[in-house]
Steps between C-alpha positions, in 0.01 A plus 500: 500500500137495394239355735139419420297535822133407533310761704125461556480248210678739259858436388728805498855515374773682688852563378734509799841661446641551848852560366368818335258564786171482310188289465297541183129431517211594266715754315625665822849492636523513879816552707588184693777383725584202718492594869588152629563173319521150646430144389179513280390812688547859400386834636444747218428869501291586197411865446557563872280211622658193663405146402617179669497224235549131584570247225706754301701330220870469587601593146375552145479124436344403834132419449292675765231320691219684671604848612382636833511882496416672829309188605297465180565191283536526120575249227807603299697368205796616295427646157762389252557697183511282194696646213510312170850453362579681180462290183819335373674662204422349160694179437593450867478143632192432712507354850256238625237625740596459867343207681252594773610470861415178679223488755631549854578170671287378786670519838746216559289386797182490287166621623373849576739777599344749743633857460424811709211721394725799579849566633523459875662331799411148612379522862350155544521163326205269572598188300784247489637285217295183463183659640175455303303822448155578362429777252475825700720374788720777646860422399675805647451859604670798331534848640487779249451869583428413865216266402496122538391303193421130506629303199257219418554172316364547146447122465476195723824305526803406704771751595818380328717805575495810718746740339482788753565552869340725760657841453572448127422792269326380185441663162211448262531171302757357747425133582395457864325158520472211253190276508479156335154418361264315736482126433 
């Protein structure tokens, strides 16, 4: 898997091949192994140094969110290799171009879906369905890496759904609260 990670405003590409036990970066190949692996969290040993990474992709097709490595937050994305198909042999029938994928549908409930800024555990829920909230209102509190993080309403509106419970573990991009637009 190839990851593009932004560090100090500069994007760097890493090739992670944990099955072979290596990470390739800037022309170097470093020995790497998984020390401990759990849901969206992995402890790696890279060239003898240990790194605890939260938000780790579950597989080669899972799109990573922000990565938190040893407490430091990074923006990451998958790098997909695009290989052009070989040209058809002379006289072969041509196929029509594939149609582009449809835009993702809005949530069935409508409104704004609030997702966690990082993986964590819900320790407090401060809103109920039907409650009106202002932009910046604290919706719930997440605990990640022994720190409490308040999740704020990105827009004013009415809470139409609370999709988590106290004690729930949440991943990046997992719906937690749905807000209908303010009237």
